[in-house]
C-alpha positions in Angstrom: 42.8 135.3 128.3 43.9 135.6 124.7 41.4 135.9 121.8 41.0 137.4 118.4 37.9 138.3 116.5 37.3 140.1 113.2 34.3 141.0 111.0 33.9 142.8 107.7 30.8 143.9 105.9 29.6 146.2 103.1 26.1 147.8 103.2 24.7 150.6 101.1 28.1 151.6 99.8 29.7 151.7 103.3 32.6 149.3 104.0 33.2 148.5 107.7 36.0 146.3 109.1 36.6 145.6 112.8 39.3 143.6 114.7 39.4 142.9 118.4 42.4 141.4 120.1 42.6 140.3 123.8 45.7 139.2 125.8 46.1 138.2 129.4 45.6 140.8 132.1 44.4 140.7 135.7 42.1 143.7 135.0 40.0 145.1 132.2 42.1 147.4 130.0 40.4 148.5 126.8 41.7 150.5 123.9 39.4 151.4 120.9 40.6 153.1 117.8 37.8 154.6 115.6 37.9 156.8 112.5 38.1 160.5 113.3 34.6 161.0 112.2 33.3 158.5 114.8 35.4 159.7 117.7 32.2 160.7 119.6 31.2 157.1 119.8 34.4 155.9 121.4 32.9 155.6 124.9 30.0 153.6 123.6 32.4 151.3 121.8 34.4 150.8 124.9 31.3 150.0 127.0 30.3 147.4 124.3 33.6 145.6 124.9 33.5 146.0 128.7 30.0 144.5 128.9 31.5 141.3 127.3 34.4 140.7 129.6 35.8 141.4 133.1 39.5 140.7 132.5 41.9 141.2 129.7 43.9 143.8 127.8 41.8 144.5 124.7 42.8 146.4 121.6 40.0 147.1 119.1 40.4 148.7 115.6 37.5 149.9 113.4 37.8 151.1 109.9 34.9 152.8 108.0 35.1 154.0 104.4 32.8 154.7 101.5 33.0 152.6 98.3 35.0 154.2 95.5 31.9 155.2 93.6 30.7 157.2 96.6 34.0 158.8 97.4 34.9 162.4 96.6 38.7 163.0 96.0 40.7 165.0 98.5 41.1 168.6 97.4 43.7 171.3 98.2 42.8 174.2 100.4 44.4 177.0 98.5 44.1 179.6 101.2 45.7 177.5 103.9 48.4 176.3 101.5 49.3 179.9 100.8 49.3 180.8 104.5 51.6 177.9 105.5 54.0 178.8 102.6 54.2 182.4 103.8 54.8 181.1 107.4 57.6 178.8 106.3 59.2 181.6 104.3 59.2 183.9 107.3 60.8 181.1 109.5 63.4 180.5 106.8 64.3 184.2 106.6 64.4 184.8 110.3 66.5 181.8 110.9 68.9 182.8 108.1 68.4 179.5 106.2 69.4 179.6 102.5 67.9 176.2 101.6 64.8 176.6 99.4 61.3 175.7 100.5 60.2 172.3 99.1 56.9 170.4 98.7 58.0 168.0 101.4 57.9 170.9 103.9 54.3 171.8 103.0 53.1 168.2 103.1 53.9 168.0 106.8 50.8 170.2 107.3 47.7 168.0 106.8 45.5 171.1 107.1 46.3 172.1 103.5 44.0 169.2 102.4 40.2 169.1 102.6 39.0 165.6 102.9 35.6 164.2 102.1 33.1 165.3 104.8 30.2 163.2 103.5 31.2 160.4 105.9 31.0 162.9 108.8 27.5 163.9 107.8 26.4 160.3 107.8 27.9 159.1 111.2 24.5 159.0 113.0 23.1 157.0 110.1 26.1 154.7 109.7 26.9 154.0 113.4 24.3 151.3 114.1 25.8 149.4 111.1 29.3 149.9 112.5 28.2 148.8 115.9 26.7 145.6 114.6 29.9 144.7 112.7 32.0 145.5 115.8 29.7 143.3 117.9 30.4 140.4 115.5 34.1 140.9 116.0 33.7 140.9 119.8 31.6 137.7 119.5 34.5 136.1 117.6 37.0 137.1 120.3 34.7 135.7 123.0 34.4 132.4 121.2 38.2 132.0 121.0 38.5 133.0 124.7 35.9 130.4 125.5 37.8 127.7 123.7 40.9 128.6 125.6 39.0 128.5 128.8 37.7 125.0 128.1 41.3 123.8 127.6 42.4 125.4 130.9 39.4 123.9 132.7 40.5 120.4 131.6 44.0 121.1 132.8 42.6 122.4 136.2 40.4 119.3 136.6 43.4 117.1 136.0 45.5 118.9 138.6 42.7 119.0 141.2 42.3 115.2 140.7 46.1 114.8 141.4 45.8 117.0 144.4 42.8 115.0 145.7 44.6 111.7 145.3 47.7 113.1 147.2 45.4 114.4 149.9 43.8 111.0 150.4 47.3 109.5 150.8 48.1 112.2 153.3 45.0 111.2 155.3 46.0 107.6 155.3 49.6 108.5 156.5 48.3 110.8 159.2 46.3 108.0 160.9 49.5 106.3 161.9 51.5 109.5 162.3 50.3 110.5 165.7 50.9 107.0 167.2 54.3 106.9 165.6 55.4 110.2 167.0 53.9 109.2 170.4 55.9 106.0 170.4 59.1 107.7 169.3 58.9 110.4 172.0 58.2 107.8 174.7 61.2 105.8 173.7 63.4 108.9 173.7 62.2 109.8 177.2 62.7 106.3 178.5 66.2 106.1 177.0 67.2 109.5 178.6 65.6 108.9 182.0 66.3 105.2 182.4 65.9 103.9 185.9 67.9 106.8 187.5 65.6 109.7 186.9 62.0 109.8 188.2 59.4 111.5 186.1 55.6 111.8 186.1 54.0 109.4 183.7 50.8 111.3 184.0 52.5 114.5 183.0 54.1 112.7 180.1 50.7 111.4 179.0 49.3 114.9 179.1 52.1 116.3 177.0 51.6 113.5 174.5 47.9 114.2 174.3 48.7 117.9 173.6 51.2 117.0 171.0 48.8 114.6 169.3 46.3 117.4 169.1 48.8 119.7 167.4 49.8 117.0 164.9 46.3 116.1 164.0 45.6 117.4 160.4 42.1 115.9 160.0 40.4 119.2 160.1 42.7 120.7 157.4 42.2 117.7 155.2 38.4 117.9 155.4 38.5 121.6 154.6 40.9 121.0 151.7 38.7 118.4 150.2 35.7 120.8 150.5 37.7 123.5 148.7 38.6 121.1 145.9 34.9 120.2 145.4 33.9 123.9 145.3 36.7 124.6 142.9 35.4 122.0 140.4 31.8 123.2 140.8 32.9 126.7 140.0 34.8 125.5 136.9 31.6 124.3 135.3 29.7 127.4 136.3 28.5 129.6 133.5 28.4 132.7 135.7 30.7 135.6 134.9 33.4 136.4 137.5 34.3 132.8 138.2 38.0 133.7 137.9 38.0 135.8 141.1 36.0 133.2 143.0 38.4 130.5 141.9 41.3 132.7 143.0 39.8 133.0 146.4 39.4 129.2 146.7 43.0 128.7 145.6 44.2 131.0 148.4 42.3 128.8 150.9 43.7 125.6 149.4 47.3 127.0 149.7 46.5 128.0 153.3 45.5 124.4 154.2 48.5 122.9 152.3 50.9 125.1 154.3 49.2 124.2 157.6 49.4 120.5 156.8 53.1 120.9 155.9 53.9 122.8 159.1 52.0 120.5 161.5 53.3 117.3 160.0 56.4 115.6 161.5 56.3 112.8 158.9 58.7 112.9 155.9 56.2 111.2 153.6 53.4 113.7 154.5 55.8 116.6 154.0 56.7 115.3 150.5 53.1 115.0 149.5 52.4 118.5 150.8 55.2 119.8 148.6 53.7 118.0 145.5 50.3 119.5 146.3 51.7 123.0 146.6 53.5 122.6 143.3 50.3 121.7 141.6 48.5 124.6 143.2 51.2 127.0 142.1 50.8 125.8 138.5 47.1 126.5 138.8 47.7 129.9 140.3 49.9 131.0 137.3 47.1 130.3 134.9 44.3 131.5 137.2 45.4 135.1 137.2 43.9 135.6 133.8 40.7 133.5 133.9 37.6 135.5 133.7 
């Protein structure tokens, strides 16, 4: 499911900004980018996200900086600058390059600069504040995901209602289907046999009974209706992991729809079964991402 959350706060001269983005994914795939000074907290940040969701591809970004009055300017490390210059001169000589060494060549080596390390010294002290701001961003993402979920739930309920209505029509049609097939088969046999060919009416009745049993879809319709009820109950459930349970129920619904379509010898029932499977397929496309 898609979602976005952001939070920003300043406390005791420390500025923290966090963004969390979530897109559809069948599994939980989490990426967290922290400032270099807080790299040791990456696992904890990932677990903070993972504890809030079970599905989704999540990208999180956290920025931490000191206010200007607390910052110390970046300084040049003279010794490393001299070493890299000598190294580049050696490479230029050995390679037989006549082009002069420029400042752009040296700037490719970030090691020639010494950045402020006061932030690194304060990481243990600052991290609880960073974690709190990050949690606010996650809450914002979850709120947006919840809103999307409510919209999808309304769509699912509408489609399940359509499926239930079609299933009720199938049940009505199936009541006359067995007798219609029985009558049609009897007429065909009578037309073929006529008065010239003898056949066992008892045997014919037995075959008709067996065929009637094969055409009966009452059991499938009852199970299908039960799955529809459980699907709606699970939609309103607040428990995590409903997406996987809904996916299981959908598989059972598709199984019953396929069985009804294969057992039916009635064009109207077959048409209703196709419509039911179309609605189930639309639900399946969205359900892959529901948490």
